[in-house]
DODRENTI-308393 format. One line per 3 residues: their letters; for each residue x, y negated, z negated of N, C-alpha, C. Coordinates in Angstrom, 2 decimals. Layout:
BEGIN
a> X/Y/Z/X/Y/Z/X/Y/Z  ...
//
This chain:
BEGIN
myv> -0.27/-19.88/36.61/-0.28/-20.50/36.15/1.26/-20.62/35.33  2.22/-22.47/36.33/3.62/-21.58/35.60/4.48/-21.42/34.85  5.46/-20.51/33.99/5.95/-19.92/32.84/7.45/-20.62/32.99
rep> 7.62/-21.01/32.80/8.58/-21.49/32.66/11.05/-20.37/32.38  11.17/-19.60/32.68/11.92/-19.20/32.24/12.74/-19.28/31.13  12.65/-18.95/30.34/13.04/-19.68/29.36/14.91/-20.37/29.22
tye> 14.73/-21.03/28.47/16.64/-21.93/28.52/17.00/-22.08/27.11  18.49/-21.77/26.96/19.23/-21.33/25.91/19.45/-22.86/25.11  18.58/-23.37/24.72/19.18/-24.74/24.51/19.05/-24.78/23.72
vsy> 19.19/-24.48/22.22/19.10/-23.59/21.04/20.66/-23.66/20.58  20.95/-22.71/22.29/22.29/-22.22/21.44/23.33/-23.76/21.61  23.13/-24.90/22.18/23.88/-26.03/22.75/23.66/-26.63/21.35
mfk> 22.63/-26.32/20.95/21.66/-27.88/19.52/21.91/-27.88/18.16  22.73/-26.09/18.67/23.23/-25.62/16.67/23.97/-25.03/16.68  25.30/-25.12/16.74/26.49/-24.28/17.35/26.81/-23.83/15.92
ril> 26.98/-24.90/14.60/27.94/-25.18/13.84/26.57/-24.79/12.46  26.41/-23.41/11.80/25.45/-24.21/11.02/26.07/-23.50/9.74  25.52/-23.85/8.93/25.68/-23.96/7.30/24.80/-23.09/6.62
vpm> 24.46/-22.41/5.64/23.74/-21.77/5.37/24.64/-21.99/3.11  23.68/-22.68/2.85/24.27/-22.43/0.61/23.83/-21.22/0.45  24.84/-20.80/-0.31/24.04/-19.69/-1.30/24.64/-19.48/-3.09
dgs> 23.66/-18.59/-2.86/24.53/-18.39/-4.89/23.95/-17.01/-4.99  23.62/-15.42/-3.75/23.87/-15.20/-4.40/21.84/-14.67/-5.00  21.08/-15.20/-4.21/19.91/-14.70/-5.10/18.90/-13.84/-3.35
shs> 17.58/-13.43/-4.00/17.53/-12.40/-2.81/16.86/-13.85/-1.54  16.02/-15.30/-1.70/16.08/-16.06/-1.20/17.11/-16.20/-0.05  17.88/-16.85/-0.42/19.97/-16.90/-0.46/19.77/-16.19/1.43
ira> 19.97/-14.74/0.50/20.28/-13.81/1.52/18.99/-13.64/2.94  18.15/-13.69/2.91/17.21/-13.90/3.81/17.30/-14.71/4.59  18.14/-16.22/3.72/17.96/-17.74/4.41/19.15/-17.75/5.75
lnv> 20.04/-16.45/4.66/21.67/-15.91/5.57/20.89/-14.85/7.13  20.23/-14.47/6.72/19.82/-12.87/7.55/18.79/-14.04/8.62  18.45/-14.88/8.82/18.34/-16.23/10.28/19.21/-16.87/10.56
ald> 19.92/-17.12/9.29/20.78/-17.37/10.31/22.16/-16.72/11.32  21.73/-15.42/10.55/22.97/-14.37/11.27/22.52/-14.47/12.83  20.74/-14.95/12.83/20.36/-13.45/13.77/20.48/-15.06/14.92
fak> 20.21/-16.30/14.39/20.79/-17.43/15.36/22.86/-17.71/15.77  22.99/-17.01/15.20/24.10/-16.58/15.49/24.63/-15.04/16.78  23.54/-13.89/16.12/24.32/-13.13/17.25/22.54/-13.23/18.84
ryg> 21.78/-14.48/18.71/20.75/-14.45/19.62/21.76/-15.74/20.50  22.95/-16.55/20.00/22.80/-17.82/20.21/24.36/-18.32/20.26  25.20/-17.45/20.18/26.80/-17.82/19.53/27.42/-18.99/18.14
sii> 25.79/-19.56/17.70/26.01/-20.59/16.34/27.16/-19.64/15.22  27.95/-21.04/15.24/29.16/-20.72/13.52/28.24/-20.29/12.67  28.74/-19.55/11.65/27.84/-19.68/9.99/28.37/-19.75/9.14
vaf> 29.00/-21.12/8.18/29.04/-21.25/7.21/28.57/-20.77/5.78  28.94/-19.93/5.21/28.27/-19.90/3.96/29.15/-20.58/3.79  28.28/-21.71/2.86/28.79/-22.88/1.69/28.22/-21.66/-0.06
ivd> 29.55/-21.66/-0.66/28.81/-21.21/-2.15/29.04/-22.61/-3.11  28.66/-22.81/-4.15/28.77/-23.66/-4.74/29.61/-22.59/-6.24  30.16/-23.24/-6.82/30.97/-21.95/-7.90/30.27/-22.89/-9.02
dgn> 29.04/-22.90/-9.80/28.30/-23.95/-10.94/28.95/-22.96/-12.60  29.28/-21.66/-12.24/29.51/-20.79/-13.36/28.77/-20.43/-14.00  27.23/-20.53/-13.04/26.48/-19.29/-13.43/26.10/-18.76/-12.54
agp> 25.91/-18.16/-11.66/25.75/-17.11/-10.60/26.89/-16.36/-10.64  28.30/-16.06/-11.48/28.94/-14.46/-11.47/29.94/-15.14/-10.57  30.72/-14.13/-10.63/31.68/-14.41/-9.83/31.43/-15.01/-8.54
vdk> 32.59/-15.29/-8.70/32.25/-15.94/-6.51/31.96/-15.06/-5.54  33.74/-14.31/-6.37/33.16/-13.13/-5.31/32.78/-11.85/-5.08  31.28/-12.23/-6.04/30.33/-11.29/-5.84/29.31/-11.48/-4.60
vye> 29.13/-13.42/-4.72/28.96/-13.53/-3.70/28.98/-13.40/-2.24  30.03/-13.46/-2.46/31.13/-13.43/-1.46/31.13/-11.97/-0.20  31.28/-10.72/-1.52/30.75/-10.08/-0.61/29.46/-9.51/-0.92
lve> 28.35/-10.38/-1.31/27.01/-9.81/-0.57/27.28/-10.09/0.45  27.50/-10.86/1.02/27.16/-12.32/2.66/28.17/-11.15/3.01  29.72/-10.56/3.39/30.54/-10.41/3.86/29.10/-8.42/3.98
sta> 28.53/-9.10/3.21/28.50/-6.86/3.68/26.66/-7.20/4.03  26.32/-7.76/4.37/24.97/-8.67/4.97/25.75/-8.72/5.75  26.18/-9.77/6.71/27.09/-10.50/7.85/27.99/-8.22/8.58
rra> 28.45/-7.40/7.95/29.11/-6.97/8.40/27.80/-6.35/9.17  26.85/-6.16/8.10/25.35/-4.87/8.77/24.58/-5.57/9.83  24.61/-6.47/9.99/23.84/-7.57/11.28/25.21/-7.63/12.06
gas> 26.26/-6.90/12.08/27.13/-7.16/13.47/27.40/-8.62/13.31  27.83/-9.86/12.66/28.05/-10.95/12.84/29.13/-11.31/11.95  30.07/-12.36/12.41/30.87/-12.78/11.33/30.71/-14.22/10.82
vef> 30.81/-14.40/9.31/30.17/-15.89/8.21/32.23/-16.19/8.00  31.94/-17.51/8.63/33.32/-18.15/7.74/32.89/-18.13/5.76  33.92/-18.57/5.24/33.64/-19.52/4.15/33.31/-20.39/2.92
kva> 33.42/-21.26/2.37/33.64/-22.56/1.25/33.46/-22.66/0.29  33.59/-22.67/-0.27/33.68/-22.57/-1.96/33.69/-24.31/-2.70  32.80/-24.13/-3.74/33.00/-25.24/-4.56/33.27/-25.55/-5.15
kld> 33.34/-25.87/-6.27/33.76/-25.59/-8.19/32.64/-27.24/-8.15  32.11/-26.91/-8.46/30.74/-27.39/-9.15/31.58/-28.39/-10.60  31.45/-29.63/-10.74/32.05/-31.22/-12.07/31.09/-30.99/-12.86
ptt> 31.21/-31.15/-14.23/29.89/-32.37/-15.07/29.32/-33.42/-13.89  30.01/-34.05/-13.42/29.70/-35.70/-12.59/29.43/-35.27/-11.09  29.31/-34.56/-10.85/28.06/-34.03/-9.30/26.74/-33.15/-9.35
sts> 26.42/-32.23/-8.14/25.06/-31.77/-8.58/25.80/-30.92/-7.82  24.18/-29.53/-7.43/24.58/-28.94/-6.66/24.73/-29.18/-4.95  23.11/-30.59/-4.64/22.72/-31.27/-3.18/23.50/-31.59/-3.13
tli> 25.09/-32.45/-3.99/25.45/-33.79/-3.73/26.82/-33.02/-2.74  26.78/-32.10/-2.94/28.33/-31.04/-2.68/27.47/-29.81/-1.50  26.41/-29.43/-1.34/25.90/-29.68/-0.34/25.89/-30.58/0.79
iee> 25.11/-31.44/0.05/25.64/-32.86/0.66/27.08/-32.94/1.79  27.74/-33.61/1.01/28.78/-33.69/0.96/29.52/-32.96/2.08  29.22/-31.66/2.13/29.71/-30.72/3.31/29.41/-30.98/4.62
isr> 27.99/-31.88/4.29/27.31/-31.61/5.58/27.80/-32.27/6.15  28.11/-33.06/6.16/28.88/-34.06/6.78/30.30/-34.78/6.93  30.60/-33.64/6.09/32.28/-33.89/6.82/32.48/-32.87/7.02
gsy> 31.36/-31.36/7.71/31.45/-29.81/8.80/31.59/-30.25/10.09  31.07/-31.27/9.89/29.92/-31.51/11.27/29.42/-29.79/11.66  28.46/-30.68/11.04/27.29/-29.30/11.11/25.87/-29.60/12.08
dlv> 25.23/-29.14/12.61/24.74/-28.96/13.97/22.87/-28.97/12.78  23.33/-27.50/12.28/21.64/-27.56/11.14/22.90/-26.48/10.07  21.62/-27.02/8.59/21.60/-26.10/7.81/20.37/-24.84/7.59
iis> 20.05/-24.17/7.28/19.75/-23.14/6.53/19.70/-22.94/5.23  18.95/-23.12/4.80/19.12/-23.30/3.36/17.49/-22.12/3.09  17.32/-21.92/1.96/16.18/-21.08/1.22/15.43/-22.16/-0.28
arg> 13.65/-22.35/0.17/13.40/-22.91/-0.61/13.18/-23.41/-1.96  13.87/-21.68/-2.80/14.33/-22.01/-3.43/14.98/-20.34/-4.52  16.05/-20.76/-5.50/17.39/-19.78/-4.94/17.03/-19.15/-6.53
rtv> 17.78/-19.64/-7.30/17.52/-18.12/-8.74/16.29/-18.53/-9.45  15.48/-19.79/-9.54/14.82/-19.62/-10.21/13.98/-19.16/-11.58  13.74/-19.20/-11.91/13.39/-17.55/-13.16/11.61/-18.61/-12.80
ypd> 10.84/-19.79/-11.95/9.85/-20.54/-11.53/9.14/-19.65/-11.27  8.25/-18.31/-11.33/7.68/-17.78/-9.71/7.26/-19.04/-9.28  6.22/-19.67/-9.37/4.87/-20.98/-8.43/5.99/-21.74/-7.76
lii> 6.68/-21.72/-7.57/6.86/-23.08/-7.21/7.47/-23.16/-6.17  7.37/-23.47/-5.72/7.00/-23.69/-3.92/9.26/-24.11/-3.52  9.03/-25.54/-3.50/10.27/-25.80/-3.19/11.40/-25.90/-4.37
gsv> 12.61/-25.28/-4.30/13.12/-26.29/-5.71/13.79/-27.64/-5.10  14.43/-28.12/-5.94/15.25/-29.35/-6.69/16.36/-29.20/-5.96  17.49/-28.39/-5.45/18.07/-28.39/-4.89/17.89/-28.48/-3.02
als> 17.19/-26.74/-2.59/16.24/-27.20/-1.07/15.50/-28.48/-1.12  15.02/-29.00/-1.74/14.59/-30.24/-1.20/15.36/-32.24/-1.53  16.55/-31.37/-2.24/17.30/-33.03/-2.52/18.17/-32.81/-1.23
vvv> 17.91/-31.55/-0.48/19.16/-31.27/0.70/18.71/-32.11/2.29  16.75/-31.00/2.06/15.91/-31.69/3.44/15.84/-32.99/2.61  15.44/-34.21/2.04/15.05/-36.06/2.05/16.90/-36.44/2.30
nap> 17.37/-35.64/2.18/19.03/-36.23/2.13/20.18/-36.11/3.75  19.89/-34.90/4.10/20.88/-34.05/5.15/20.48/-35.17/6.09  21.91/-35.38/6.70/21.75/-36.09/8.14/20.97/-35.58/9.23
vsv> 21.17/-33.94/8.97/20.81/-32.91/10.42/20.09/-32.58/9.46  19.33/-32.19/11.34/17.47/-30.17/10.99/18.47/-29.06/9.70  17.53/-29.41/8.62/17.16/-28.40/8.07/16.24/-27.18/8.20
fvi> 16.31/-26.07/7.87/15.43/-24.95/8.45/15.24/-24.58/6.96  14.19/-24.17/6.23/14.14/-24.28/4.98/13.18/-22.58/5.18  13.86/-21.50/4.91/12.95/-20.52/4.45/12.01/-20.08/3.18
r> 11.73/-19.56/3.76/10.82/-19.48/1.92/10.03/-18.01/1.95
//
């Protein structure tokens, strides 16, 4: 039986990856998957933080992402968007996907929700349904 040598098509398919971050342990898991893409395939990782006023200071999320990336031996770019009353977190993420020429979104199935039995959160579901690129949902 002939086994084909691995090709690294992934490195061409997913050059630029967006990772929405809210500072939760779930979003850190998504970041770790993205960092693995960066190390293995040279992907550019962009951490996208929506400042909704509920996650505490954006600086804490920034520091958490930065330290996680440093431990993984990879680098991360950052973008922050301020949430206003006329829009939603998922809308800001979708707008960033469209503007930023991303090839993939890696998002956690749930963020800071307090309901532990939730299978997928409203933000992740909205991104999956509306994103114009592939979405990798981390559970």
